[in-house]
Each structure stands twice: as structure tokens, then as C-alpha cells.
Backbone bond lengths (Angstrom), bond angles and torsions (degrees), N, CA, C in turn:
res aa  C-N    CA-C-N  psi(-1)  N-CA   C-N-CA  omega(-1)  CA-C   N-CA-C  phi
1 M - - - 1.437 - - 1.546 108.03 -
2 P 1.316 119.47 131.95 1.456 120.05 -179.86 1.559 110.32 -64.27
3 R 1.286 116.01 155.78 1.493 124.63 -178.68 1.510 111.12 -57.59
4 I 1.321 114.00 -40.65 1.532 116.66 -175.08 1.498 111.41 -61.82
5 F 1.421 115.77 -37.19 1.439 118.21 179.48 1.482 112.87 -70.41
6 R 1.362 117.73 -31.46 1.419 119.15 177.09 1.484 114.06 -68.86
7 A 1.282 115.22 -31.98 1.516 121.40 171.12 1.502 116.19 -77.58
8 L 1.299 116.79 -26.22 1.487 123.03 -177.92 1.513 113.38 -79.29
9 I 1.355 112.67 -37.94 1.470 115.14 -177.77 1.506 114.96 -63.33
10 P 1.388 119.37 -47.60 1.519 115.68 172.84 1.422 114.55 -60.95
11 A 1.290 121.41 -32.54 1.480 123.29 -176.92 1.575 107.86 -70.96
12 L 1.268 118.46 -40.55 1.475 119.28 175.40 1.510 114.08 -68.45
13 L 1.357 117.80 -33.19 1.431 121.10 175.49 1.503 110.16 -67.57
14 L 1.356 118.22 -40.84 1.414 119.46 179.27 1.509 113.97 -64.45
15 L 1.385 112.51 -37.55 1.463 119.49 -179.09 1.552 109.76 -67.54
16 S 1.346 117.36 -41.22 1.402 116.46 177.73 1.540 117.09 -68.04
17 I 1.334 117.00 -30.23 1.378 122.07 173.27 1.541 113.91 -67.36
18 C 1.258 113.87 -42.25 1.513 120.23 -178.27 1.533 108.09 -69.21
19 S 1.261 119.00 -39.20 1.506 120.15 179.21 1.446 114.00 -65.28
20 C 1.404 121.36 -26.52 1.407 123.22 -178.52 1.568 110.67 -63.67
21 G 1.320 118.81 -38.34 1.414 122.39 -175.40 1.482 114.16 -77.73
22 S 1.302 119.51 -6.77 1.470 122.83 -178.83 1.506 112.24 -90.13
23 N 1.296 120.36 7.07 1.476 121.85 -176.18 1.527 110.53 -91.76
24 E 1.310 118.75 5.21 1.519 118.87 -178.56 1.447 109.96 -72.99
25 T 1.263 118.33 133.97 1.515 122.97 173.28 1.508 106.44 -127.83
26 Y 1.288 115.95 163.57 1.439 123.08 -177.34 1.549 108.94 -128.20
27 R 1.320 116.10 132.55 1.510 121.71 175.37 1.487 107.35 -101.99
28 M 1.358 117.51 125.14 1.374 126.39 173.54 1.554 109.69 -105.44
29 T 1.308 117.33 125.85 1.500 123.35 179.51 1.528 105.99 -108.48
30 L 1.342 114.07 126.46 1.479 122.07 177.84 1.502 112.05 -92.09
31 R 1.271 115.07 167.89 1.518 121.93 178.85 1.508 112.60 -59.95
32 D 1.323 115.95 -36.21 1.466 119.61 -179.19 1.497 114.19 -84.28
33 G 1.291 118.23 5.83 1.527 121.76 174.56 1.527 113.61 97.96
34 R 1.338 116.36 -12.92 1.485 119.16 178.62 1.520 111.31 -64.82
35 E 1.241 118.03 145.88 1.511 123.61 173.93 1.533 111.99 -121.93
36 F 1.275 114.62 137.92 1.470 123.15 177.07 1.527 109.12 -120.78
37 I 1.330 115.13 136.51 1.443 122.07 175.63 1.471 109.79 -100.74
38 A 1.351 120.43 123.69 1.372 126.04 178.78 1.545 113.89 -106.30
39 A 1.351 119.32 138.59 1.464 123.38 179.35 1.488 108.95 -82.47
40 S 1.359 122.44 -11.70 1.427 121.14 177.70 1.530 103.68 -133.70
41 Q 1.356 113.17 165.55 1.479 117.93 177.34 1.466 108.83 -68.98
42 P 1.382 118.71 130.47 1.434 122.54 174.66 1.542 111.91 -64.48
43 V 1.341 115.08 137.05 1.434 120.47 -179.00 1.476 106.57 -117.46
44 M 1.381 117.39 127.06 1.488 121.01 178.34 1.592 111.47 -77.13
45 Q 1.233 114.97 126.29 1.558 118.88 179.13 1.523 102.07 -104.70
46 R 1.312 115.45 107.65 1.449 123.44 -173.94 1.558 111.39 -65.16
47 K 1.364 117.18 -37.78 1.450 119.75 -177.18 1.491 109.33 -63.10
48 T 1.306 121.72 -41.34 1.430 123.92 -176.25 1.555 118.21 -94.65
49 G 1.413 112.16 -20.46 1.471 117.04 -178.90 1.516 113.41 78.50
50 Y 1.303 115.19 24.09 1.469 119.48 -175.91 1.547 109.18 -122.75
51 Y 1.359 118.23 148.91 1.484 120.61 165.08 1.537 107.49 -88.43
52 R 1.278 115.07 135.12 1.484 124.88 174.07 1.531 109.60 -105.09
53 Y 1.279 116.80 132.33 1.531 120.57 177.83 1.573 110.82 -151.52
54 K 1.283 116.43 166.85 1.490 119.75 177.72 1.513 108.08 -103.00
55 T 1.367 112.75 140.74 1.466 121.10 176.54 1.548 107.61 -83.57
56 F 1.316 113.87 173.23 1.488 116.61 175.19 1.520 112.58 -70.98
57 Q 1.305 116.60 -15.19 1.409 120.10 176.48 1.587 113.00 -86.41
58 G 1.309 112.34 2.03 1.487 121.11 -179.36 1.544 114.85 80.91
59 R 1.314 116.23 9.15 1.466 120.04 178.16 1.560 113.05 -85.71
60 D 1.296 119.43 152.01 1.442 123.54 168.51 1.491 111.58 -73.41
61 A 1.221 116.85 142.98 1.488 122.57 176.45 1.535 112.79 -138.54
62 L 1.281 118.47 152.16 1.383 123.70 -176.33 1.612 110.88 -129.41
63 I 1.320 116.72 136.04 1.444 119.40 170.73 1.583 108.62 -133.41
64 R 1.333 112.92 137.67 1.465 119.29 179.30 1.536 107.55 -55.87
65 A 1.301 115.37 132.96 1.522 120.62 -177.10 1.564 112.45 -69.93
66 E 1.311 117.00 -28.02 1.432 119.25 176.99 1.516 113.79 -73.40
67 E 1.305 117.55 -14.36 1.503 121.14 176.62 1.519 112.14 -86.43
68 V 1.380 118.84 -21.17 1.388 122.63 -179.01 1.488 111.29 -88.22
69 I 1.381 110.76 127.64 1.490 121.13 179.15 1.556 114.42 -102.27
70 L 1.368 113.06 -26.96 1.468 117.00 -175.25 1.496 109.31 -155.06
71 I 1.341 114.95 137.90 1.480 122.36 172.65 1.495 105.15 -126.73
72 E 1.366 114.37 121.99 1.537 123.20 178.69 1.477 109.40 -117.74
73 R 1.274 114.82 142.75 1.474 119.93 172.30 1.577 110.60 -89.05
74 N 1.285 118.27 128.97 1.448 123.10 175.62 1.478 111.49 -97.99
75 S 1.287 117.99 154.15 1.526 120.26 179.63 1.492 108.97 -82.27
């Protein structure tokens, strides 16, 4: 087997393992029944009173913490 293939196989294996963990999403349920899906884990920012998370478009988003009643991790 050529040397390039010996180096390429472990790199592809590592890439496939790393991509498996990035499929986690989070569902946030608000008091009024609306649900938001986040691409990253929402982080509570105590100074502002908001949850910060990433959308699927890669943008930062904020939701007031007092509006959120449930945060669930999806597979």
C-alpha cells in the first residue's frame, strides 16, 4: 500500500469520529409553547439574563432566560 494511503486512512477515520459528536441539538421550550432548536448548547449569561446559543445558520441568538421553561438535548 502506498505511503499516502497509510497516512490518509487514519485521518479519514479521525474525521468521521469527530463528525459524529457534532450532531447534538438542543430544544428549548418557552412559556408560551414555542420551541426553538439550537445547534449548540445554550449558555446562561447571568449578567444579561439571556441564554446564548448558535443557530443552524451559524449565527448567535439570544432568548430571555425567564421565558425558557425547559432545555432538552436531542440526539
